[in-house]
TIPA-375605 format. One line per 2 residues: number of its first residue (from 1); their letters; for each residue x, y, z of C-alpha. Coordinates in steps of 0.2 Angstrom, whole numbers. Example, Ala and Ser with C-alpha at 12.3 -4.5 7.8 and 13.67 -1.06 7.14 Angstrom:
BEGIN
1> as> 62,-22,39 ~ 68,-5,36;
This chain:
BEGIN
1> md> 154,137,497 ~ 164,152,504;
3> ln> 151,165,506 ~ 164,179,505;
5> ss> 170,174,488 ~ 162,178,471;
7> pi> 147,166,467 ~ 149,153,454;
9> ei> 140,159,438 ~ 131,145,429;
11> ff> 121,146,413 ~ 106,135,411;
13> fp> 101,132,392 ~ 85,122,392;
15> yv> 77,114,377 ~ 60,121,371;
17> gg> 50,105,374 ~ 41,105,391;
19> gh> 48,88,397 ~ 66,95,396;
21> qi> 63,113,399 ~ 53,111,416;
23> pm> 66,101,425 ~ 81,112,420;
25> id> 71,128,426 ~ 69,119,443;
27> ma> 88,114,442 ~ 93,132,440;
29> rv> 82,137,455 ~ 90,123,465;
31> fa> 108,129,461 ~ 103,147,465;
33> sh> 96,141,482 ~ 114,135,485;
35> ga> 122,151,482 ~ 126,150,463;
37> ks> 122,164,451 ~ 110,155,440;
39> ti> 105,162,423 ~ 92,154,412;
41> is> 95,156,393 ~ 79,157,384;
43> tp> 69,166,370 ~ 57,179,373;
45> kq> 42,168,369 ~ 49,153,379;
47> al> 53,164,394 ~ 34,168,397;
49> sf> 31,151,404 ~ 42,153,419;
51> qk> 46,171,422 ~ 33,173,436;
53> ti> 41,158,446 ~ 59,166,443;
55> hr> 52,183,449 ~ 46,175,465;
57> nq> 63,167,468 ~ 71,184,465;
59> ql> 60,192,478 ~ 66,178,490;
61> gl> 84,185,487 ~ 90,171,476;
63> si> 103,176,463 ~ 93,170,448;
65> si> 88,178,431 ~ 82,175,414;
67> ht> 93,181,399 ~ 83,181,382;
69> lk> 93,179,367 ~ 91,193,354;
71> lp> 84,185,338 ~ 82,193,321;
73> en> 66,204,320 ~ 50,195,320;
75> de> 59,178,321 ~ 56,165,334;
77> is> 59,146,335 ~ 44,139,326;
79> dt> 38,128,340 ~ 42,134,358;
81> dm> 27,127,367 ~ 27,113,380;
83> sa> 24,100,366 ~ 39,104,355;
85> tp> 47,87,349 ~ 65,82,351;
87> ft> 68,87,332 ~ 63,105,334;
89> dt> 77,115,326 ~ 85,127,338;
91> si> 100,132,328 ~ 94,150,326;
93> lq> 100,152,344 ~ 118,147,340;
95> ep> 126,164,336 ~ 117,174,350;
97> lk> 122,161,362 ~ 141,162,357;
99> dl> 140,181,358 ~ 133,180,376;
101> li> 146,167,381 ~ 160,178,375;
103> qr> 153,193,383 ~ 149,185,400;
105> kp> 161,171,402 ~ 152,161,415;
107> nc> 160,147,424 ~ 149,134,417;
109> iv> 135,131,405 ~ 122,117,407;
111> hd> 114,113,390 ~ 101,101,385;
113> mf> 105,86,374 ~ 93,91,360;
115> hr> 103,107,356 ~ 113,96,345;
117> wa> 124,110,338 ~ 129,116,356;
119> pd> 145,106,357 ~ 153,114,341;
121> ai> 147,131,346 ~ 153,131,364;
123> dg> 169,120,362 ~ 175,131,347;
125> le> 176,146,358 ~ 193,152,364;
127> id> 187,154,382 ~ 187,141,397;
129> ia> 169,136,401 ~ 164,120,408;
131> ri> 151,112,397 ~ 139,100,407;
133> lf> 126,90,398 ~ 108,87,403;
135> tg> 99,73,395 ~ 82,72,404;
137> sc> 84,54,409 ~ 91,44,424;
139> cy> 107,34,425 ~ 98,18,423;
141> ar> 90,23,406 ~ 108,29,400;
143> cv> 115,12,405 ~ 102,2,396;
145> ra> 104,12,380 ~ 123,10,381;
147> sl> 122,-9,383 ~ 110,-10,368;
149> ak> 122,0,358 ~ 137,-10,363;
151> yk> 130,-28,362 ~ 115,-26,350;
153> py> 105,-40,357 ~ 90,-35,347;
155> ek> 100,-42,331 ~ 100,-60,339;
157> vg> 81,-62,339 ~ 70,-68,325;
159> sd> 55,-56,327 ~ 50,-39,334;
161> ye> 41,-47,348 ~ 53,-60,353;
163> pf> 61,-55,370 ~ 79,-53,373;
165> vv> 89,-49,389 ~ 100,-33,389;
167> pg> 117,-39,394 ~ 129,-33,407;
169> lp> 117,-24,418 ~ 114,-25,437;
171> dr> 97,-32,435 ~ 89,-43,422;
173> ie> 81,-31,409 ~ 71,-40,396;
175> lt> 64,-30,380 ~ 58,-33,363;
177> rs> 63,-24,346 ~ 45,-17,345;
179> kl> 49,-7,361 ~ 65,1,354;
181> pp> 66,17,344 ~ 71,16,325;
183> gt> 87,26,329 ~ 92,11,341;
185> rq> 87,-3,330 ~ 95,5,314;
187> pe> 107,19,320 ~ 116,20,303;
189> qh> 99,26,295 ~ 96,40,307;
191> qd> 108,55,307 ~ 100,62,322;
193> hk> 105,47,332 ~ 123,50,327;
195> km> 122,68,332 ~ 115,63,349;
197> hk> 131,53,353 ~ 142,68,348;
199> vd> 134,79,362 ~ 143,67,375;
201> en> 160,72,368 ~ 172,84,378;
203> is> 159,87,392 ~ 164,90,410;
205> gv> 150,79,416 ~ 132,76,416;
207> lv> 118,83,428 ~ 105,70,432;
209> ns> 88,73,439 ~ 88,58,450;
211> fy> 94,53,467 ~ 107,40,473;
213> dl> 95,29,483 ~ 84,27,469;
215> ep> 96,18,457 ~ 113,16,466;
217> ay> 119,1,456 ~ 116,11,440;
219> ve> 124,27,447 ~ 140,17,450;
221> yf> 138,8,433 ~ 136,25,424;
223> kn> 152,32,432 ~ 163,17,433;
225> el> 158,6,418 ~ 153,20,406;
227> gy> 165,33,413 ~ 154,48,415;
229> ks> 157,61,428 ~ 140,64,435;
231> wl> 130,74,448 ~ 113,68,454;
233> vg> 104,83,460 ~ 85,78,460;
235> pv> 71,76,462 ~ 72,94,457;
237> sl> 53,95,456 ~ 53,95,475;
239> cn> 60,113,475 ~ 42,118,471;
241> rd> 35,120,489 ~ 20,132,487;
243> ve> 4,131,478 ~ 8,145,465;
245> dk> 24,136,460 ~ 15,120,458;
247> te> 0,127,448 ~ 11,138,437;
249> rg> 25,125,433 ~ 26,123,414;
251> kl> 10,132,410 ~ -5,139,418;
253> at> -17,125,422 ~ -33,124,412;
255> id> -43,121,428 ~ -41,131,444;
257> dq> -32,122,458 ~ -46,125,470;
259> si> -59,115,460 ~ -47,101,459;
261> tt> -43,101,478 ~ -62,102,482;
263> wl> -66,87,471 ~ -51,77,478;
265> ds> -56,82,496 ~ -72,73,493;
267> kk> -64,56,490 ~ -56,43,501;
269> pn> -37,42,504 ~ -29,32,490;
271> sv> -45,30,480 ~ -42,41,465;
273> ly> -32,36,449 ~ -23,50,440;
275> is> -21,48,422 ~ -9,58,411;
277> fg> 2,54,396 ~ 13,70,397;
279> sl> 15,85,386 ~ 20,76,370;
281> ar> 11,60,367 ~ -3,60,355;
283> la> -16,46,356 ~ -27,39,343;
285> pa> -46,42,345 ~ -49,23,346;
287> ql> -37,23,361 ~ -47,36,370;
289> ie> -63,26,368 ~ -54,11,375;
291> ia> -47,21,390 ~ -65,28,394;
293> ng> -73,12,393 ~ -60,3,404;
295> le> -61,17,417 ~ -80,16,417;
297> as> -80,-3,419 ~ -67,-2,433;
299> ny> -78,10,443 ~ -64,18,452;
301> pf> -64,37,454 ~ -51,46,442;
303> iw> -44,62,436 ~ -40,60,417;
305> vv> -29,73,408 ~ -35,71,390;
307> gk> -21,77,380 ~ -17,79,361;
309> is> -25,67,349 ~ -19,60,332;
311> ks> -33,57,320 ~ -21,46,309;
313> ad> -3,45,305 ~ -5,57,290;
315> qg> -18,69,296 ~ -8,76,310;
317> pe> -13,81,328 ~ -30,88,334;
319> se> -30,98,350 ~ -49,97,354;
321> pe> -53,79,359 ~ -71,82,365;
323> ty> -79,73,350 ~ -68,57,352;
325> lp> -75,52,369 ~ -89,39,370;
327> sg> -106,47,368 ~ -113,51,385;
329> fe> -97,47,394 ~ -94,64,401;
331> ek> -112,67,407 ~ -112,51,416;
333> ir> -96,54,426 ~ -102,72,429;
335> ks> -118,66,437 ~ -110,52,447;
337> ni> -95,63,452 ~ -84,48,449;
339> gl> -72,57,437 ~ -64,73,433;
341> ii> -58,77,415 ~ -45,90,412;
343> rg> -41,96,394 ~ -24,104,392;
345> ws> -12,107,406 ~ -14,100,423;
347> pq> -6,105,440 ~ 2,87,441;
349> ll> 12,90,457 ~ -3,97,466;
351> il> -14,82,461 ~ -1,68,464;
353> eh> 3,75,482 ~ -15,74,487;
355> aa> -20,60,499 ~ -34,55,489;
357> vg> -23,50,474 ~ -19,31,475;
359> gf> -13,28,458 ~ -5,36,443;
361> mt> -7,29,425 ~ 8,36,416;
363> hc> 18,36,400 ~ 33,33,410;
365> gw> 42,49,405 ~ 56,52,417;
367> ns> 48,68,425 ~ 32,60,428;
369> tl> 40,44,435 ~ 50,54,447;
371> eg> 36,65,452 ~ 25,50,455;
373> ls> 37,41,466 ~ 42,57,475;
375> ag> 23,58,480 ~ 23,40,485;
377> vp> 10,35,472 ~ 11,18,463;
379> mi> 9,17,444 ~ 1,9,430;
381> tw> 14,10,416 ~ 9,14,398;
383> pi> 25,18,388 ~ 24,26,371;
385> aa> 41,33,365 ~ 58,39,370;
387> eq> 66,29,384 ~ 49,25,392;
389> fe> 49,6,389 ~ 65,5,398;
391> ne> 58,16,412 ~ 43,4,413;
393> kl> 55,-10,417 ~ 63,0,431;
395> it> 46,4,439 ~ 38,-13,437;
397> ev> 52,-25,439 ~ 67,-16,448;
399> lk> 58,-5,460 ~ 42,-15,460;
401> ig> 31,0,462 ~ 19,-2,447;
403> vn> 10,-14,435 ~ 10,-13,416;
405> vg> -5,-11,405 ~ 2,-20,390;
407> si> 9,-7,379 ~ 21,-16,367;
409> ew> 24,-4,352 ~ 36,11,352;
411> as> 28,25,342 ~ 35,41,334;
413> wn> 30,57,342 ~ 19,62,328;
415> tq> 10,46,324 ~ -2,35,334;
417> ps> 3,18,340 ~ -1,3,329;
419> av> -7,-8,343 ~ -22,-2,353;
421> vg> -23,-7,371 ~ -41,-13,374;
423> ke> -53,-8,387 ~ -51,-26,395;
425> kv> -33,-23,398 ~ -36,-5,405;
427> ea> -49,-11,417 ~ -38,-26,423;
429> av> -24,-14,426 ~ -34,-2,436;
431> rr> -43,-15,446 ~ -26,-23,450;
433> lm> -18,-7,456 ~ -33,1,464;
435> gg> -41,-14,471 ~ -29,-17,485;
437> gd> -23,-34,491 ~ -6,-39,498;
439> ev> 3,-36,481 ~ -2,-18,480;
441> ae> 0,-15,499 ~ 19,-20,496;
443> mr> 20,-8,481 ~ 13,6,492;
445> rr> 25,2,506 ~ 40,3,493;
447> vr> 35,18,484 ~ 31,28,501;
449> el> 49,23,506 ~ 56,29,490;
451> ge> 46,45,492 ~ 53,48,509;
453> ka> 71,45,502 ~ 68,57,488;
455> kr> 64,71,500 ~ 79,67,511;
457> ai> 90,67,496 ~ 87,86,493;
459> ee> 88,92,511 ~ 104,98,519;
461> gg> 115,83,521 ~ 106,72,508;
463> ss> 115,65,493 ~ 108,77,480;
465> yr> 111,92,491 ~ 129,86,493;
467> dv> 131,84,474 ~ 125,102,471;
469> ds> 138,108,482 ~ 151,96,475;
471> lm> 149,103,458 ~ 150,121,464;
473> ee> 166,117,473 ~ 173,109,458;
475> lk> 169,124,447 ~ 177,135,461;
477> rr> 193,125,460 ~ 193,126,441;
479> ck> 190,145,442 ~ 206,146,453;
481> gg> 216,134,442 ~ 215,120,454;
483> a> 213,101,450;
């Protein structure tokens, strides 16, 4: 960028759910570090979760700020915490956003795909603003979904559990109908699925939280076969370099970082399994018991983030899971010092990057997947919803940096899976990953190599670093009326 010219102004309009909000906040910080004027569009309540981080960036001299949209008095989006579902209605923000865009006229707005109304609101304005989409997933997952939509291979099998190959992709990706969301299997019956496709129309391109060396064949497929202009600018989580940024990312952790660090320091390198299913998944009480019994039987040290629990499909979530763990389980692990249970929010980056952590049992959400491999940690895959079953195939079969636990049922955000993974499968997966051997040694070599490539991608001269600058240069040309 020409340092003597006016900075490019980019608005970042994240969704209210943590899995999409957190990476876009990091993305805004990355662009600010490259000289852009980054503005994060938020609500008063939503902004509380990241204002301290942004203040620290401002003290470092970065041109980054938060603009909270003015809402009707005493009004707020009903669900603005880290566990907001993809169907949370954010349309109350439409008019305030339009007013802001008309007033400020930024060069570009990056908006989340779950603001389904954003295309109509932004494209309908008589001002020239580049509209860029953020989907929260990688190029690979978008390619798989595009192939499913085009060829509909799931219609050619006789049951929900009969495998089929997703056609036309660089790798052999095999799925079953049971691993697909209802909107993919029966798109005509799901209006939200149709709206999701509309957000792709008339965009200037897609910002992707990934890096070229992770999925080169799918980056090319995404651009050349699907026709999307894209910039890969990740892993954006790596912009969090100090302890404060890592512990306050998303929400304040429910356990202090020193307690975790002290516990991990007492363990051998690569000996601890970290278990987390993200901010949104709700497991059944019966599933918690199976996990606890499987962990106990495997006898490996672990940190388990026990998240939200669903009592049943019709009773809704319960936030306090203490009563659902086996009797005496917590006392045993406390006395033996073999495990650490965290309830609520955990400092995931801090944990994954510790030398003692040698495995990550994950729901395969894209943020967790990227954070795990960036830290060089192999995974036990336990997909639940969204594109997580596709991500599992990337982890276990394309990149070969993980093993699956045996999850086979796609589950809606507010219901429990119908198939419970038993303690035997939990124990077997833990023993397989944490027990060592040639297979795991090769996984560790592969994931360490990917972790190093991830770090190189964001440094000066790296592929993601170049893509950030490439987008900014393109916006500068657009501003001047160039090609």
